[in-house]
TORVEX-838237 format. One record per residue (C-alpha): residue in one letter; x, y, z. Coordinates in Angstrom, 3 decimals, m for minus. Example, Ala and Ser with C-alpha at 12.3 -4.5 7.8 and 13.67 -1.06 7.14 Angstrom:
BEGIN
<'A'; <12.300; m4.500; 7.800>>
<'S'; <13.670; m1.060; 7.140>>
This chain:
BEGIN
<'M'; <m31.025; 19.130; 19.248>>
<'G'; <m27.729; 19.576; 16.863>>
<'S'; <m27.359; 21.054; 13.926>>
<'D'; <m27.292; 19.666; 10.619>>
<'I'; <m23.656; 21.455; 9.451>>
<'F'; <m21.045; 23.171; 11.373>>
<'L'; <m19.808; 25.178; 8.504>>
<'S'; <m16.072; 26.558; 8.810>>
<'Y'; <m15.190; 29.841; 7.374>>
<'S'; <m12.716; 32.359; 6.519>>
<'R'; <m13.361; 35.790; 8.002>>
<'S'; <m13.225; 37.266; 4.921>>
<'D'; <m15.748; 35.009; 3.192>>
<'H'; <m18.338; 35.874; 5.919>>
<'Q'; <m20.750; 37.655; 3.417>>
<'L'; <m20.492; 33.919; 1.439>>
<'A'; <m21.233; 32.094; 4.347>>
<'E'; <m24.215; 33.665; 5.683>>
<'R'; <m25.712; 33.498; 2.224>>
<'F'; <m25.380; 29.846; 2.479>>
<'V'; <m27.210; 29.412; 6.050>>
<'E'; <m29.892; 31.456; 4.085>>
<'A'; <m29.775; 28.934; 1.208>>
<'A'; <m29.526; 26.242; 3.525>>
<'A'; <m32.471; 27.068; 6.186>>
<'A'; <m34.681; 27.218; 2.497>>
<'R'; <m34.607; 23.493; 2.344>>
<'G'; <m34.882; 23.013; 5.968>>
<'I'; <m31.391; 22.259; 6.594>>
<'S'; <m29.689; 24.002; 9.895>>
<'V'; <m26.220; 25.339; 10.246>>
<'W'; <m24.257; 26.432; 12.936>>
<'F'; <m21.857; 29.223; 12.373>>
<'D'; <m19.574; 31.550; 14.753>>
<'V'; <m22.296; 34.408; 14.458>>
<'Q'; <m24.156; 32.395; 17.081>>
<'I'; <m21.612; 32.877; 19.385>>
<'E'; <m23.163; 35.413; 21.744>>
<'G'; <m21.121; 38.105; 23.814>>
<'G'; <m19.786; 37.347; 26.809>>
<'E'; <m19.749; 33.491; 25.742>>
<'N'; <m16.791; 30.975; 25.780>>
<'W'; <m16.669; 30.840; 22.069>>
<'R'; <m14.199; 27.969; 22.740>>
<'E'; <m16.643; 25.712; 24.408>>
<'K'; <m19.159; 26.771; 22.247>>
<'I'; <m17.334; 25.228; 18.851>>
<'V'; <m16.742; 22.168; 20.860>>
<'E'; <m20.094; 21.547; 21.637>>
<'A'; <m21.804; 22.779; 18.034>>
<'L'; <m19.275; 20.496; 16.244>>
<'G'; <m20.223; 17.625; 18.572>>
<'S'; <m23.749; 18.111; 18.181>>
<'A'; <m23.694; 18.271; 14.283>>
<'E'; <m23.963; 16.058; 11.427>>
<'A'; <m20.659; 17.434; 9.721>>
<'L'; <m18.037; 19.927; 9.070>>
<'V'; <m18.668; 21.754; 6.005>>
<'I'; <m16.028; 24.020; 5.010>>
<'L'; <m16.018; 27.440; 2.861>>
<'F'; <m12.466; 26.631; 1.558>>
<'S'; <m10.525; 29.856; m0.151>>
<'E'; <m6.789; 31.345; m0.657>>
<'R'; <m7.602; 32.975; 2.692>>
<'S'; <m8.271; 29.376; 4.344>>
<'N'; <m4.405; 27.892; 3.985>>
<'K'; <m3.768; 31.411; 6.321>>
<'S'; <m6.054; 30.037; 9.118>>
<'T'; <m5.273; 28.472; 12.095>>
<'Q'; <m8.790; 28.187; 13.768>>
<'L'; <m9.859; 25.907; 10.776>>
<'I'; <m6.611; 23.110; 11.197>>
<'K'; <m7.889; 23.428; 14.850>>
<'E'; <m11.366; 22.864; 14.399>>
<'L'; <m10.421; 19.873; 11.785>>
<'A'; <m8.671; 18.113; 14.522>>
<'L'; <m11.082; 18.698; 16.475>>
<'A'; <m13.814; 17.025; 13.964>>
<'D'; <m11.110; 14.321; 13.217>>
<'S'; <m11.365; 13.169; 17.405>>
<'L'; <m15.197; 13.562; 17.012>>
<'R'; <m14.995; 11.330; 14.054>>
<'K'; <m17.181; 13.554; 11.912>>
<'R'; <m17.685; 14.100; 8.079>>
<'V'; <m15.654; 16.918; 6.653>>
<'V'; <m16.773; 18.059; 3.197>>
<'P'; <m14.937; 20.893; 1.693>>
<'V'; <m16.445; 23.253; m0.611>>
<'L'; <m13.584; 25.355; m2.949>>
<'I'; <m15.079; 28.574; m3.143>>
<'S'; <m12.282; 30.617; m5.252>>
<'D'; <m9.677; 29.587; m7.828>>
<'C'; <m7.131; 28.096; m4.955>>
<'E'; <m5.302; 24.445; m3.879>>
<'P'; <m4.853; 23.393; m0.067>>
<'R'; <m1.457; 24.117; 1.292>>
<'G'; <0.500; 22.216; 3.661>>
<'A'; <m1.199; 20.764; 6.498>>
<'Y'; <m4.701; 21.370; 4.722>>
<'L'; <m3.465; 19.871; 1.548>>
<'Y'; <m2.655; 16.515; 3.740>>
<'E'; <m5.803; 16.980; 5.554>>
<'L'; <m8.306; 17.376; 2.441>>
<'A'; <m6.774; 16.144; m0.199>>
<'S'; <m8.274; 12.867; m0.251>>
<'L'; <m11.992; 14.395; 0.377>>
<'N'; <m14.553; 14.556; m2.371>>
<'W'; <m14.724; 18.189; m3.216>>
<'I'; <m17.455; 20.399; m4.051>>
<'N'; <m16.932; 23.056; m6.358>>
<'I'; <m18.528; 26.342; m6.822>>
<'Y'; <m16.110; 28.242; m8.555>>
<'P'; <m16.470; 30.675; m10.475>>
<'N'; <m19.602; 32.444; m9.319>>
<'P'; <m20.319; 30.999; m5.846>>
<'E'; <m22.982; 33.284; m4.864>>
<'T'; <m24.995; 32.080; m7.785>>
<'R'; <m24.149; 28.470; m7.125>>
<'L'; <m25.194; 27.885; m3.301>>
<'A'; <m28.682; 26.209; m4.090>>
<'G'; <m26.968; 23.623; m5.980>>
<'L'; <m24.430; 23.199; m3.104>>
<'V'; <m27.037; 22.425; m0.837>>
<'D'; <m28.617; 19.737; m2.871>>
<'T'; <m25.672; 17.756; m3.093>>
<'L'; <m24.869; 18.432; 0.359>>
<'I'; <m28.433; 16.663; 1.101>>
<'A'; <m27.873; 13.858; m1.032>>
<'Q'; <m23.837; 13.386; 0.351>>
<'L'; <m24.847; 13.281; 4.072>>
<'D'; <m28.114; 12.801; 3.713>>
<'L'; <m29.557; 15.496; 5.301>>
<'R'; <m33.326; 15.035; 4.029>>
<'R'; <m36.077; 17.402; 5.478>>
<'P'; <m39.361; 18.185; 5.007>>
<'E'; <m39.613; 21.333; 3.197>>
<'P'; <m40.806; 24.278; 5.376>>
<'A'; <m43.839; 26.489; 4.530>>
<'V'; <m42.110; 29.398; 2.781>>
<'A'; <m40.145; 26.802; 0.728>>
<'S'; <m43.014; 24.961; m0.340>>
<'V'; <m42.945; 25.721; m4.191>>
<'I'; <m39.767; 23.870; m4.362>>
<'T'; <m40.063; 20.376; m5.327>>
<'A'; <m38.097; 17.853; m3.055>>
<'T'; <m35.903; 15.476; m4.115>>
<'P'; <m36.540; 11.512; m4.242>>
<'A'; <m34.666; 9.922; m1.838>>
<'P'; <m31.762; 7.976; m3.755>>
<'S'; <m32.165; 4.329; m3.434>>
<'S'; <m28.474; 3.626; m4.397>>
<'P'; <m25.441; 5.397; m4.939>>
<'E'; <m25.490; 5.128; m8.924>>
<'A'; <m28.905; 7.365; m8.675>>
<'L'; <m27.225; 10.134; m6.777>>
<'P'; <m26.653; 13.206; m8.773>>
<'P'; <m23.995; 13.293; m10.900>>
<'T'; <m22.085; 15.555; m9.007>>
<'A'; <m22.833; 13.483; m5.438>>
<'V'; <m20.771; 11.038; m3.968>>
<'P'; <m21.867; 8.163; m1.381>>
<'P'; <m22.161; 9.656; 1.792>>
<'A'; <m19.272; 7.664; 3.243>>
<'A'; <m16.720; 9.165; 0.972>>
<'A'; <m17.481; 12.451; 3.227>>
<'L'; <m16.070; 11.036; 6.162>>
<'S'; <m12.973; 12.350; 8.133>>
<'P'; <m9.729; 12.046; 8.047>>
<'A'; <m9.816; 9.632; 10.832>>
<'R'; <m10.939; 6.797; 8.301>>
<'R'; <m9.243; 7.426; 5.402>>
<'Q'; <m6.248; 5.465; 5.611>>
<'D'; <m7.783; 2.064; 5.985>>
<'E'; <m4.885; m0.246; 3.461>>
<'S'; <m2.683; m2.619; 5.592>>
<'W'; <0.537; m1.098; 7.026>>
<'F'; <2.346; m4.102; 5.986>>
<'P'; <4.533; m3.997; 3.103>>
<'L'; <3.951; m7.620; 1.304>>
<'G'; <0.863; m7.361; m0.816>>
<'R'; <m0.326; m9.920; m3.485>>
<'R'; <1.254; m8.006; m6.416>>
<'D'; <4.870; m7.543; m4.402>>
<'L'; <5.517; m11.129; m4.186>>
<'Y'; <6.022; m11.059; m7.946>>
<'F'; <9.111; m10.063; m7.955>>
<'I'; <10.346; m9.664; m4.036>>
<'V'; <10.043; m13.229; m3.528>>
<'P'; <12.361; m14.590; m7.064>>
<'I'; <15.238; m12.197; m5.573>>
<'L'; <14.903; m13.530; m2.464>>
<'L'; <14.871; m17.059; m3.024>>
<'G'; <17.984; m15.914; m4.978>>
<'A'; <19.601; m14.761; m2.458>>
<'F'; <19.421; m17.613; m0.458>>
<'L'; <20.642; m19.849; m3.074>>
<'I'; <23.575; m17.802; m3.592>>
<'A'; <24.401; m17.639; 0.093>>
<'L'; <23.682; m21.902; 0.322>>
<'L'; <25.772; m22.814; m2.799>>
<'S'; <28.447; m20.282; m3.098>>
<'T'; <31.476; m21.865; m1.842>>
<'D'; <33.900; m19.037; m2.526>>
<'N'; <32.013; m16.037; m1.635>>
<'K'; <30.247; m16.700; 1.623>>
<'H'; <28.285; m13.580; 1.302>>
<'G'; <27.138; m14.233; m2.438>>
<'G'; <23.752; m13.244; m1.006>>
<'L'; <24.649; m9.881; 0.460>>
<'G'; <24.380; m8.083; m2.302>>
<'A'; <20.915; m9.338; m3.508>>
<'S'; <19.322; m8.955; m0.240>>
<'A'; <20.886; m5.577; m0.364>>
<'I'; <19.766; m4.875; m4.120>>
<'A'; <16.184; m5.929; m2.832>>
<'S'; <16.029; m3.729; 0.034>>
<'F'; <16.850; m1.003; m1.989>>
<'V'; <14.348; m1.178; m4.688>>
<'Y'; <11.684; m2.332; m2.255>>
<'M'; <12.172; 0.442; 0.456>>
<'L'; <11.942; 3.092; m2.899>>
<'I'; <8.340; 0.928; m3.720>>
<'I'; <7.100; 1.435; m0.107>>
<'A'; <8.138; 4.973; 0.074>>
<'A'; <5.978; 5.720; m2.689>>
<'R'; <3.564; 3.721; m1.234>>
<'N'; <3.434; 5.253; 2.290>>
<'A'; <3.424; 8.996; 0.538>>
<'R'; <0.361; 7.845; m1.938>>
<'L'; <m1.361; 7.068; 1.644>>
<'N'; <m0.607; 10.531; 3.126>>
<'R'; <1.919; 9.155; 5.649>>
<'S'; <3.815; 11.169; 7.542>>
<'V'; <7.835; 9.443; 7.949>>
<'L'; <7.125; 9.878; 11.081>>
<'S'; <4.085; 7.985; 11.718>>
<'G'; <4.187; 4.538; 13.288>>
<'K'; <2.780; 2.756; 10.013>>
<'S'; <5.582; 4.289; 8.004>>
<'F'; <8.352; 3.400; 10.694>>
<'A'; <6.666; m0.238; 10.890>>
<'S'; <6.661; m0.670; 7.091>>
<'Y'; <10.215; m0.003; 6.962>>
<'I'; <11.458; m2.404; 9.676>>
<'A'; <9.615; m4.984; 8.007>>
<'V'; <11.643; m4.290; 4.699>>
<'V'; <14.871; m4.284; 6.889>>
<'V'; <13.881; m8.020; 8.490>>
<'I'; <12.790; m9.287; 4.583>>
<'G'; <16.364; m7.844; 3.442>>
<'T'; <18.638; m9.244; 6.120>>
<'S'; <16.591; m12.567; 6.232>>
<'P'; <18.961; m14.302; 3.455>>
<'V'; <22.240; m13.431; 6.041>>
<'L'; <20.192; m14.547; 9.449>>
<'V'; <19.295; m18.002; 7.896>>
<'T'; <22.162; m18.905; 6.090>>
<'E'; <25.453; m17.574; 7.328>>
<'A'; <24.273; m17.212; 11.343>>
<'T'; <26.546; m20.291; 11.709>>
<'L'; <29.767; m18.660; 9.948>>
<'N'; <32.086; m16.902; 12.164>>
<'D'; <31.368; m13.555; 10.652>>
<'G'; <27.785; m14.403; 10.104>>
<'L'; <27.001; m11.739; 12.711>>
<'L'; <28.766; m9.438; 11.308>>
<'A'; <27.889; m9.632; 7.644>>
<'F'; <24.225; m9.353; 9.563>>
<'F'; <24.552; m6.110; 11.342>>
<'G'; <26.441; m4.990; 8.015>>
<'L'; <22.930; m5.442; 6.141>>
<'V'; <21.296; m3.534; 8.790>>
<'I'; <23.365; m0.660; 9.028>>
<'I'; <22.986; m0.134; 4.847>>
<'S'; <19.170; m1.350; 4.933>>
<'L'; <18.782; 1.901; 7.834>>
<'F'; <20.778; 4.316; 5.092>>
<'V'; <18.655; 2.988; 2.532>>
<'A'; <15.685; 3.614; 4.336>>
<'V'; <16.753; 6.955; 5.089>>
<'I'; <17.013; 7.352; 1.050>>
<'A'; <13.390; 6.175; 1.423>>
<'N'; <12.042; 9.215; 3.727>>
<'L'; <13.633; 11.520; 1.456>>
<'V'; <11.782; 9.823; m1.859>>
<'Q'; <8.671; 9.912; 0.785>>
<'V'; <8.669; 13.256; 1.965>>
<'A'; <9.186; 14.512; m1.892>>
<'L'; <6.754; 12.071; m3.592>>
<'R'; <3.929; 12.779; m0.419>>
<'K'; <3.094; 16.340; m1.972>>
<'A'; <2.969; 15.570; m5.392>>
<'F'; <0.549; 12.692; m4.528>>
<'Q'; <m1.762; 14.846; m2.664>>
<'Q'; <m2.088; 17.738; m5.148>>
<'S'; <m2.815; 15.102; m7.789>>
<'L'; <m5.163; 13.156; m5.563>>
<'F'; <m6.952; 16.084; m4.574>>
<'R'; <m7.441; 17.855; m8.014>>
<'R'; <m8.712; 14.233; m9.223>>
<'H'; <m11.498; 14.547; m6.042>>
<'V'; <m13.227; 18.353; m7.184>>
<'F'; <m16.582; 18.318; m7.958>>
<'D'; <m18.480; 20.819; m9.740>>
<'A'; <m22.101; 21.342; m7.859>>
<'P'; <m24.891; 21.918; m10.659>>
<'G'; <m25.269; 26.059; m10.239>>
């Protein structure tokens, strides 16, 4: 039988990790951590086996965790196994780099300051979040078990529904396609105007080209901000697909109205080149905004555990 929690922590936070394991055991919650790896065992295999059989990965995150290469491997493994991930803030710090992108949109449990005195509250919050309800052991019979909440609203103030603590693999469930209902309110009038200009203009065959280019430019910046908010890398397939879709949108007036003109293809490919150039700018905007969005998201997702 697997453990309830796979515990990840920095080696320098070992004492706090041991005290957390003791606090969890007092509530009947089993925790696996690397101390249980015996000498001579293949520690990589043990970690894969332990995380595979655990209900969730809990991270005691401190400033030192930002420099941990092992933690990022465990996060990747948890993602591939679709395990729940619950980061716990134990010092006055913020995740950086890969950890910011992986963990910002998860709900964090904050037990800083004085994390040593708030471990019992942390265990209670984890029981509610992860639905880890066990019979109280004899040694802890004096503790009154918390009734199981019947709805998300009945959870303790610092707890969140279990689904909110899932791994990064399930966070990005919004459609990649850039045309949302609200987008139509500004993109459709611009494109209709481009069509009309291109169809009705007698002295400027490419009258719709400028409007299409402006629509592509503005819309790509909107898509860049959206991709950054959704924590998408500029190298991801969803980012690439969204920008290609905007290129198609921007070139459609020329493609439809000027395809029969001698220089219609030239105008079409010219707009493609312009759109691709704008896409490069949008990618730079996405890179810049992504970190800012994730820092803000992280700060909004930190909840204090009772202590």
